[in-house]
One Martini backbone bead per residue (centre of mass of N, CA, C, O) as a GRO file, in nm:
protein
  125
    1GLU     BB    1  -1.503   0.105   0.256
    2PRO     BB    2  -1.464   0.310   0.013
    3SER     BB    3  -1.639   0.575  -0.165
    4GLU     BB    4  -1.425   0.650  -0.347
    5VAL     BB    5  -1.303   0.563  -0.649
    6ALA     BB    6  -1.000   0.615  -0.613
    7ASP     BB    7  -0.979   0.450  -0.349
    8GLN     BB    8  -1.073   0.182  -0.467
    9VAL     BB    9  -0.845   0.156  -0.674
   10MET     BB   10  -0.613   0.162  -0.470
   11LEU     BB   11  -0.701  -0.094  -0.324
   12VAL     BB   12  -0.673  -0.282  -0.567
   13LEU     BB   13  -0.374  -0.227  -0.620
   14ASP     BB   14  -0.276  -0.331  -0.346
   15GLN     BB   15  -0.390  -0.618  -0.374
   16VAL     BB   16  -0.240  -0.699  -0.637
   17THR     BB   17   0.057  -0.649  -0.532
   18LYS     BB   18   0.026  -0.871  -0.286
   19VAL     BB   19   0.012  -1.094  -0.481
   20LYS     BB   20   0.125  -1.428  -0.446
   21GLY     BB   21   0.268  -1.702  -0.460
   22VAL     BB   22   0.333  -2.010  -0.374
   23LYS     BB   23   0.496  -2.209  -0.156
   24ASN     BB   24   0.727  -2.434  -0.136
   25GLU     BB   25   0.923  -2.656   0.034
   26LYS     BB   26   1.178  -2.440   0.018
   27GLY     BB   27   1.031  -2.134   0.019
   28GLU     BB   28   0.960  -2.068  -0.261
   29VAL     BB   29   0.824  -1.849  -0.487
   30MET     BB   30   0.581  -1.894  -0.697
   31PRO     BB   31   0.420  -1.846  -0.961
   32LEU     BB   32   0.146  -1.750  -1.087
   33SER     BB   33  -0.142  -1.846  -1.172
   34GLU     BB   34  -0.361  -1.817  -1.426
   35GLU     BB   35  -0.605  -1.749  -1.249
   36LYS     BB   36  -0.472  -1.511  -1.091
   37LYS     BB   37  -0.398  -1.344  -1.335
   38ARG     BB   38  -0.688  -1.307  -1.441
   39LEU     BB   39  -0.802  -1.179  -1.187
   40ASN     BB   40  -0.614  -0.934  -1.179
   41TYR     BB   41  -0.687  -0.826  -1.457
   42ASN     BB   42  -0.992  -0.788  -1.406
   43LEU     BB   43  -0.965  -0.593  -1.169
   44LEU     BB   44  -0.810  -0.372  -1.326
   45VAL     BB   45  -1.020  -0.323  -1.548
   46GLN     BB   46  -1.254  -0.244  -1.365
   47ALA     BB   47  -1.112  -0.009  -1.224
   48PHE     BB   48  -1.056   0.156  -1.480
   49GLU     BB   49  -1.351   0.189  -1.570
   50LYS     BB   50  -1.448   0.333  -1.316
   51LEU     BB   51  -1.251   0.572  -1.338
   52GLU     BB   52  -1.339   0.667  -1.621
   53GLN     BB   53  -1.636   0.725  -1.550
   54GLU     BB   54  -1.576   0.933  -1.330
   55MET     BB   55  -1.425   1.130  -1.515
   56GLN     BB   56  -1.662   1.182  -1.710
   57THR     BB   57  -1.850   1.305  -1.492
   58LEU     BB   58  -1.653   1.532  -1.391
   59ILE     BB   59  -1.537   1.650  -1.674
   60GLY     BB   60  -1.614   1.528  -1.938
   61ASN     BB   61  -1.595   1.401  -2.252
   62ASP     BB   62  -1.473   1.636  -2.415
   63ARG     BB   63  -1.231   1.699  -2.226
   64LEU     BB   64  -1.115   1.409  -2.211
   65GLN     BB   65  -1.036   1.391  -2.519
   66SER     BB   66  -0.830   1.650  -2.503
   67LEU     BB   67  -0.645   1.498  -2.346
   68CYS     BB   68  -0.343   1.382  -2.276
   69ASP     BB   69  -0.173   1.063  -2.270
   70THR     BB   70   0.090   1.203  -2.199
   71PHE     BB   71   0.354   1.295  -2.013
   72GLU     BB   72   0.425   1.640  -1.913
   73PRO     BB   73   0.646   1.827  -1.798
   74PRO     BB   74   0.715   2.098  -1.658
   75PRO     BB   75   0.857   2.377  -1.700
   76ARG     BB   76   1.224   2.491  -1.649
   77HIS     BB   77   1.193   2.798  -1.668
   78ILE     BB   78   1.351   3.096  -1.586
   79VAL     BB   79   1.206   3.412  -1.578
   80ASP     BB   80   1.330   3.522  -1.330
   81HIS     BB   81   1.629   3.732  -1.253
   82GLU     BB   82   1.603   3.723  -0.962
   83PRO     BB   83   1.693   3.656  -0.667
   84LEU     BB   84   1.645   3.481  -0.408
   85LYS     BB   85   1.455   3.502  -0.123
   86ALA     BB   86   1.424   3.506   0.196
   87LEU     BB   87   1.266   3.359   0.425
   88PRO     BB   88   1.141   3.447   0.731
   89PHE     BB   89   1.244   3.154   0.871
   90GLN     BB   90   1.525   3.201   0.780
   91ALA     BB   91   1.842   3.201   0.801
   92LYS     BB   92   2.081   3.419   0.693
   93ALA     BB   93   2.313   3.195   0.639
   94THR     BB   94   2.143   3.036   0.398
   95VAL     BB   95   2.164   3.312   0.231
   96SER     BB   96   2.277   3.443  -0.061
   97VAL     BB   97   2.389   3.761  -0.180
   98GLY     BB   98   2.494   3.801  -0.498
   99GLY     BB   99   2.695   3.532  -0.467
  100ALA     BB  100   2.782   3.567  -0.194
  101PRO     BB  101   2.858   3.495   0.095
  102ALA     BB  102   2.723   3.434   0.377
  103GLN     BB  103   2.608   3.609   0.652
  104VAL     BB  104   2.734   3.587   0.980
  105ASP     BB  105   2.649   3.596   1.291
  106GLY     BB  106   2.861   3.654   1.593
  107LYS     BB  107   2.689   3.507   1.795
  108PRO     BB  108   2.675   3.350   2.075
  109ILE     BB  109   2.608   3.059   2.233
  110LEU     BB  110   2.369   3.003   2.485
  111ASP     BB  111   2.444   2.783   2.743
  112LYS     BB  112   2.253   2.678   3.035
  113ARG     BB  113   2.401   2.441   3.096
  114PRO     BB  114   2.598   2.255   3.270
  115LYS     BB  115   2.933   2.197   3.288
  116SER     BB  116   3.172   1.994   3.255
  117GLU     BB  117   3.495   1.934   3.318
  118LYS     BB  118   3.576   1.877   3.029
  119GLU     BB  119   3.451   2.132   2.899
  120GLU     BB  120   3.614   2.335   3.069
  121ALA     BB  121   3.896   2.240   2.976
  122ILE     BB  122   3.853   2.299   2.675
  123GLN     BB  123   3.785   2.605   2.706
  124LYS     BB  124   4.064   2.688   2.838
  125ALA     BB  125   4.255   2.579   2.591
   0.00000   0.00000   0.00000
């Protein structure tokens, strides 16, 4: 049993989504009975109220009322006009500088395993 309220609510959500109707003789899943629907609804309402109370205690009722009810995605405006820089762990060939094609180092790959006869024949050709 989780101690955090959010984890408890997630557990209830998982339980409610896994509830299915009974199978009939043909193996088809029947719709949920009214009793199970009401039970699921009551569980979800209780979980939502618990979560709302926890949010009020953590955030405070004043701040909670000022929060927006609808989701607003973060802005997608690119403010910086400089090109992206390569991360230190990226290969140089994966990042193009100034819109030009990426510069690839021409170093051969050193394969230390012994080559089969077929690979040697291909390499000679």
